[in-house]
N, C-alpha and C positions, 0 to 999 in steps of 0.2 A: 504494500500500500504506500502510495506516495504522499508524503506530508510536506506541505510548503508553508512558508511564513514570509509574507511580503510586507514591507514597511514603506512608508512614504519617503521619498528622497528629501534630504535636508537642503533647502535653498537659502541663498544669502538673504538676510532680512532687509538689506538696504535696497532690494529691487522687488518690490511687491507687484510691479506690473508683469514681470516675467512669471511670477507665481500664478497670477490670474490667467495668463495664457496657458499655463500647464494644466490648471484645474479651474474651470469657470465657477465652481461652487465657492461659497463664502469661506473666508479663512477661519480655521479653527484654532483654538489655543493649543499650545504645545502640551502634550500629556506625558505622563511617565511611560517609560518603555514597558510594554506588557511582558508579563512573565510567561513562560512556556505553557503553564496551565490555562492561561487566559489569552488565547490568540487575539490579535488586534483585529477589530472589525474595520475592514477597508471598504471603500466605496468602489464596487465593481461595475457601477453604472457609468463610470467615467468612460467616454468613448475611447480615449487613448489607452487607458489601462485594460479595457475590455478587449481591444484589438490585440494588445500584447499577449494577454492570457489565451485568447483564441488561437493566436499564431503558435504559441507554445503548447497548444492542446491541453491547457490546464483548466479550461472551462468547457462544459458540454456545448454542443451546437445549439443554435437558437431553438430548434424544436424540442430539445431535451433540457432547456434552461429551467432552473429551479423557480418555483412559483414564489417562494418567500424571499424577498430581497434582503432580509436581515441575516440570512445564513452567511457564514464566513466563506471566504474564497478557499480556505484549506478544506473545508467540508465539501464544497462543490467539486474541487479537484479530486478528492478521494472518491466521491460517489461516481464521478465520470470515469476514473481509472478502473474501478471495479466493474462498471457496466461495459466498458470497452475492452476489458482484458479477455482475449480469446482463450486463455488457459482455464478460466472459470467455467466455460461451457464445454470445453473439450474433455472427453473422458480419458483418463490416464490408462494407457495400455498395461502398464505394470500393475496398477491397482486392480484393474478388471481381471487380468489373468490370474492374479494371486487369489482374489476372493472367489471367483467362479470355480477355480480348481479345488479350493478347499470345500466349497459347497457341494460340488459334484462327488468328491471322494467320500465325504461324510454321508451324503445321501445314498450312495451305493452300498456302503457298509450297513447303514441302519435298515434300508429296505431289504437287503439280503437276509439279515437276521430275522426281521419280522415275517417275511414271506416264508422262510424255512420253518419257523415255529408254527405258523398258521397251516401250511401244507401238511406238516407232520400231524397236527391235531385233526385235520380232516381225514387223513388216511388211517388214523389209529382205529376208529370204530369199525369200518368194514374189514380191516385186517383182523381185529379181535373177534369179530363175528364169524370169520372163516369164509367171507364172500370173495376175498382176494388173497393171493399168495404173497410171498415175500418179494418176488420179482415184480409182480403187478403192483404191490404197494409202492415200490420205488418209482415205477412208471406213473402211478397215480399222483405221487407228490410232484413229479415233473410237470404233469398236465395241470395240476391245481396251483402251481406256483405263480403262473402269469395271471390267472383270474384273481388271486389274492392281492395283486398290486392295486386293484381298484379300491381296496380298503386300507392297504398298508402305505401306499405312496403319499397320501396327504399327511399322515402323522410323521413319516420319515422325512419328508421335505420340510415340514415345520420344525422338526428337531434339528435338522442340519442348519437351517437359517438362524435359529435361535443361538446355537453354540458358536457359529462363525462370527456373527455380528456382535454377540456379547463379548467375545474375546477382543474384537477390534475396538469396542468401546472401552472395555476395562483396561486395555493396554495403551490407551490414549492415541491409538493410531487414527481413529476418526477425528480427534482434535487436530492432529497434524494435517489431515485432509482438509478440514475446514480452514485452517490457517493458510493452506496453499491455494485457496479459492475454489474448492470442490464443494458443490451444494449437496443438500440432502437427496435430491432426485438422482444426482449422478452417483452418490454413494449407494443408493438402492438399486441401481441399474443391474448389477449381476444377479441379485435375487429375483428381480422382475423377469429378467431373461430366462433364468432357470425355471421360474414358474410357468412362463409361456411354453417352454419346451416340454415340461412335464405334463401340462394340461393338454397340449396338442397330442403328445405321444399317448397319454392315457385314453383320450377319445378315440384315436385310431386303433389302439389295442382293444378297447371295449367294443368297437364296431367290426373289426375284421378278425382279430386273433382270439380274443376271449370266447366268443360264441363257439368257435370250432373246438377249442380245448375243453370247454365245458361239455360239449357233446362227446368228445373222446373219453373224458373221465367217467361220464355216465355210462358210456358203452363198455368201458373196461370192467365195470362192476356187474352189469346185467347180461353180458354176452355169454357167460358160462352158466347156462340154465341148470345143469346138473349140480354145480357147486352151490347155487342159490337154493335149490330144493333141498340138498343135503344139509346145508347150514340151518335152514328153517326147521327141518325135521329133528335135527339134533338138539335144537334149542326149544322144541315144543311150541313152535309158532306156526301160524297159518300162512300159506302161500297165496297171495292175492294177485290175480292176473287180470288185467283190463284189456279189452280189445277195442278196435276202431269204432264199434257200434255203441260204445258206452256200457256194454255188459261186463260184469265183474264175476270172476270165478274164484272162490275161496276153497283151498285144498288143504286138508290136514291129514297127516299120516303118523303112525306110531313108529315105524321102522323104515330105514333106507338100506336096501341090500343091493350090492353090485355083483352080478354073477361073474364067474370066471370066463375068460375068453374074450375075443374081440366082438364088438357089436355087429349085427347083421347089416350088410351093405344095402342101401346107401346111407343108412343111419350112422351118425358119428358117435353116438353114445346110447347105452341101454342100461336100465336099472329097474328094480322092482320096489314097489311100495306096499306095505302091509297095514291093515287096519285103516282104510282110507275113508274119509268123510268129505264129500264134495257138495258145495252149494253154488247156485247161480243167482246173481242179483241183477236187477235192472239199474238204469241210470239214476233212479230215485232211492236205491237202497232196499227195495222190496225183494223178498225171497221168491224166486220163480220156481226153482227146482232144488231138490236136495236128494242125495243118494249116499248110501253106505255100501262099501264093498270090502270083501275079505282080502282081495289082492288087486293090484293094479300094475300092469306091465307098461313101461313108458319107453318110447323111442324118440330120439331127438334128431331132426334133420336141419341142415344149415343151408341158407341161401342169402342172396343180397338183392336189394331193390333200390330204385331211385325214385325219390318223391318229385312232385311237380315243381318244388322250389329249387331242385338241383342237388339236394343233399342225398348222399348215398349212405345207406345203413344196412346192417346185417339183420336178418330175421331168422329166428329159430322156430321151426314148426314142431309142435309137441303132439304126438299121437299117444293117447292113453287108453288102454283096453282094461275095463273093469270086469272082474269075475265075481260071481255070486252076489249080484247087486240087488238091493232093495231100496226103493226110494219113493218119493211122492212129488206130484206136480200140483201147483196151486190151482184150486178149483177143479181138479180133474181126478184126484184120488191117489191111492197107493198102487204101485206096480212092482212086480218081481221079474227080473231078467237074468238069464243064465250068463249072458255076456253083453256088454255095451261098450262102444268105442266112441271116444270124443277126440276131436282134432281142433287145435287152436294155435294161433300164431303168437309168438313172443318177440316183439322187436327189441333190439339192443338198447335203443333210446327213443324217446318220444320226440319227433320232429315238430309236433304241433305247438311246442312252447316257443314264443317269440324270442326268448333269451338265447336260443340257438341260431338266430337269424341276424344278418347284417342289416345296415340301414337300407341299402338298395333292395334287399329281399323283402324287408318290411314294406317298403313303398310298393313293390310288386303285389304283395298280399293286400294292401289297401285298395289297389286298383282292381285286383281280381281275387276276391276272398276264396274262391273255389280252389286255389292252389293248395290250401290247407286240406289235409286228408279228411279230417273230421267234418269240416264245413262242406266239402265236396260230397261226402256220404249223405249228409242231411239234404243237400241240394238234390241229389238223385232221388231220395225218398219223397221230397216234395214234388218233384217232376212226376214220379210214379203215381203219387196220390192225385195230382191234377189230371193226369191221363186216365187213371182208373175211374175217377168220378165223371169225367167227360165221356168216357166210353159207356159207363152205366147209364148216364143220361141219354146218350144217343140210342142205345138199345131200347130203353124205355119209350123214347119218342117213336121209334120205328114200330115197336109192338103196338102201341096205342093207335098209331096212324094206319098201318097196313096189316097188323096182326101177325107179322113175321119179321124176323131179323136174320140176316145172312152172316155166317161166320165160317171160319176155316179151322181144321184141326192141324195137328203136327205133320201129317202126311200130305197135306194140301187138298184134302177132300172138302167139298162144300157141305156145310151143315146149316140147315134152316131151322131156326127156333120159332115155334108157333105158340103164342100165348097172348093174353089180353093186356099185358103190361107187367110192371114191377110194383110189388107192394112194399109195405114198410119192412124195415130190416128187423129180423129176430135173431135168436142165438145162432142159427145156422147160416144166415146170410140174407140177401134180398130174396123175397118170396116171388116166385113166378105165378102170376094170376092166370087162371084159365080164361078162355075166350068167352065162355058162357057159364051160367050158374052151375050146371051139372056137367060141364065139359072137363077136359083134361089138358095137360101140357104135352105138346107133341114136338118131337125132334125128328126131322127128315134128313137123311144122309144118302149121298150117291155112292154106291159101292164101285169097286174096280171093274166089275162086269157090266156096269151100266144100270143095274137095278137100283131102285129107290127103297130104302128101308125106313120104315116109320116106327118110332117108339113112342107109345103113349104112357104117360105117368100120371098118377093121381096127384102128386105134389112135386114141386121142383124148387131148387134154390140156386142162385149164383153164390157159390160159397167162398171163392177166393179169387182175387185178381193180383197179379204180381208182374214185375218187370223181369224179363229174361233176355239174355244176349242171343242174337241170331247166330246159329251155327254156320260153319263155313260151307257146309253142303246145302244149306237152305237157300242160298242165293249167290249173287256174285261176290267177288272179293271185296268190293266197295261196301256191301251191306253186311259182310261178316263181322260179328261182334257188336252190331247195332242193337240197342235196346228195343224190345217190343213188349206190348201189354198183352198178357194172356189171361183168360178166364177159365174157371172150373165150374161146371154145371152138374149138380147132383140131383138125380131123379130117384123117386121112391115109388114102389108099386108099378114097375115097368112091364108093359106087354109089347112084344115086338111083332111086326108084320113086314113081310117082304124079305126075309133072310135073317137067320140067327147070328149069334156071335161066333166068330172064328176062335180057334184055340189060342191064338196070339192075343185076341181081344180079351178073352177070359183071363189069361195070365196077367194082362195089364190091369184088369179090374181088381184082381186079387192084390196086386202090388199097390194100386191106388188106395184100396181099402185099408191097408196097414200103414200107409204113408203118414197119415196124420199122427198116429201113435208113435211112429219112429221119430218124427221131428221133435216132439216134446219129451221124448224119453219114456213113453208108456202108451198104452192103448187109449182110445177115445171112449171113455166109459159112458159119457152122456149119450153119444151116438148109439152105442151098443144097447143101452137101455131103451132107447126110442124104437129101435128096430125089433127088439124082442117083444115089446108091448103090442106090436101090430104085425101079425104073421101075414106074409104075402099070400095072395090067392093062387089057385092052381094055374100054372103056366106063366106066372109073373116072376120078375126078378125083384128081390127085396130092395136092391139098390143098384143104380148104374151111374157112373161118373164119366162125364166128358171133360177131359183135362187138356190144358194147353190150347184153348180156342183163341183165335185172333180175329180181329175185325179188319175190314179192308181199309178203312180210314182211321188209322191209329195216330193220335196226337203225340205219343210219347217220343218218337224220334226227333220231332221239332222241339219239344219241351226239354229233352235231355241235352240239347245243344245250347241252351240259354245259360247265361251267367246267373249268379245269385241275385244281383239287383234286378235284372230283367224278369227272372222267375218270380221274385216277390211282387213285382208289379202285376204279373199275370194272376198271381194268387189273390191280390186285392180286388181285381176285377171279377174273379170267379166266386169270391165269397158272397154268400147271400143268394146265389142262384138256386133255383128250384132243382131238387134231386141231387144237389151236390153238397148236402149238409154233412154226410158221413161217407166214409169209404167202406169197402167190404170188410176190412179188418176192424172197423169200429172207430178208427182214429179220425177225428174231424180235420177238415182242411185248415180251419183256423188254428188248430193246435199245431199242425205240422209247419205252417207258415210262421206262426208266432215263435216256435222253437228255433227255426232257422234264423229268423230276424234277431232274436235275443242272442244267439251264439255269435252271429256276425258282428253285432254291436259290441258284444263283450270282447271279441278279438280285436276290434278297432281301438277300443279303450285301452286294452293291454299293450298294443303296439305303441300308442301315443305315450303311455306311461313309461315304457322301456326307453324310448328315444330321449325323453326329457330326463330320465334318471341318468343316462350316460352323459348327457351334456352338463347336468348339475354336478356330477361327481368331478368332472374336469375343472369346472369353475371353483369348486371347493379346494382342489389342490393348489390352484394359483393363489387364492386368497389366504390359504394357510401359510404359504411361504412368505408372503408380504407381511402378514400379521406377526409372524415370528421375528422377522428382521426389524420391524419398527419397534416392537416391544423390547427387543434386546438393546436397541439404541437408546430407548428412553430409560429403561431400568438397568443402567450400567452398574449400579452399586448393589444390585440384588444378586442372589445366587442363580445359576443358570436354570435349574429345575423349576423353581417357582416362576421364573420368567416363561419357561416353556408351557406352563399351564395356561397362560394367556392365549396361546394359539391352539393348544391341545383341546381344551374344553369347547371352544367355539367350533372346531372341526368335528369333534364328536357329536355335538348337537346338530350340526349341518347334516352329517350322515344319517342321524336318526330321523330328521325331518324329510330327507330325501327318500328313505325307505318307507316312512309312513305316508308321504305324499304320493309315492308310486302306488301303494296299495289302495289308497282312496281314489286316485285317478282311475285305476283299473275297475273299481267297483262303481263309482259314481260319476266319473267323467272329468271335465276340465276344472271343476271346483277343487279337486285335489292338488292342482298345480300351485295354488296359493300356499299350501303347506309345504309342498316340495321345494319351492324356491324361497321360503321364509328364512331358513337358516343361512342361505347364501346372502340374502338381503341384510340380515343382522351382521354378518361378517363384513360386508362391504361398508356399512355405516360405521362399524368399529374401526376399520382401517382408515377411513377418511378422518374420523375424529382424532385418532391417535397421531396420524401424520400432521394434522393441523397443530396439535400441541407440540410435536417435535419441531416443526418448522418455525414455531413462534420463538424458540430459544436457540 
């Protein structure tokens, strides 16, 4: 800092005229020479003195001239020297290199320790439960170390900034920087730079790397199905398996036995469970089936699949054959089976969770929600319900208008259904009304030899409508695999004219007769009781089922090609239409559409919460570093650990508000963003307030 002292020149007293020419102001009496502590107040408004000072660059330019004319020339020269000194605005490379290196070294050491401890804690429980081995535990720690940075990096960065800047302040190195003209902003530049680097890196990691490693770590635990089942059996715990349809199977066994010898190909593993108890639950948690078996032989098959989002995962197919089974089905009764086989898929990890997706993949899902497997399954169910009810309405309209409706069976034969219309739905399905009061329901079919066979039934029902894929042999390659709507018509008290049933048709009827019981795990007790209560007349069939009937104008191919948003718009238009109130299966269209709409909105809210959670975690890292540096500079006389609490506690609170805000945003929508960013806002206000106090001194 330049300090000047200017005094007026002493002129001869005998020539006052020359003094007036030098200074036009009135003459002042001679004063004592000022002491160094009281610099003499000179008149810098004098034109000649002002020009001299400006030429020597001891006064600021006219635009930067001090407003108060009473300030001394020394103070004006000092202020101008500080403002015009380029060293005050230029960052010292030595200082920046030293501080940034110390920050980076301490950050790496602290983050490594915290991440290692956290990854070890995460791998300890599955290793202790026997779900992973020693080698897999090490791999699990490697996979979990990077995701742990999302929680460890803010605290490690704040700790590094606190220690480095506290030592700079306590060793008076910051005082030397201030004396050399370095401002507080320049002193904080290394911490701000490291904070920006950490925040940007953490956001990129949480968007691109962490989702993949989370998927790998989850896949590492769940890919070995035999080890999972063995660990659950040994710990006397139930094995809960969920499928893509929302169904859950709970399996409990007393013993796990692995036979000697290799498993039969192509299975990669084979074992036996004894004392098995199995239950099947729906998506609401209600028990649908339960069964107990003396023994269960289990085969495991391995395959891979690729989801619509591009993620590739492994899938284990579990085939379980139960022996000496006794069970029950809800609302159907108890059944006994000598042997029963169940097959279900066990994916290595669930791709449906948005935490396994990157930002670009989340945006794709927001534009096309059907990319998610669960939403796509519900979309197909809604399309099948719309097509089914539209098909039922079309058949009802044809029967009431013309008294007949034309259908086709699986072999391509023309089937003409003759009835008066469709009645209300009962337990068996939609009732086929006869054309007259004492009439019957007729089904006319054209045989291969050209004859027409007419089957008259006392009662008839449309029992089931479902969507099936068109086989390759049923049409061209372009139509192969396309979904089609099929109907099942069940006739009771059937008399046939124009040709009897062939042996193949009789075998198909026997298979169809037991199909309903096989699907639910037991016989159709209600149907058997109804048939036994009314014996068929002579020459009549007690029951005849026409399965797999299709209509010429099937809306399902068009509806199955629509996206979720378009399909929901179709459902809104179809709701409230006559004859479309319920499907054959009893599930209303409003229920299917409402379920899909709720699941889609829930997925959109979860994606929004995950994106904001990752962004807020990055901001918390930046603010934690700055808070630690500022508090260390202010509290230079305190111990480092109490100073660190000033950045640790706000960062901890910010992570709690981020987690809570993410959960509320997932459940309730954007209102949760206020809580999610509240911790970040509090930290920002704290940083600004503390920096203002620091800059004031």
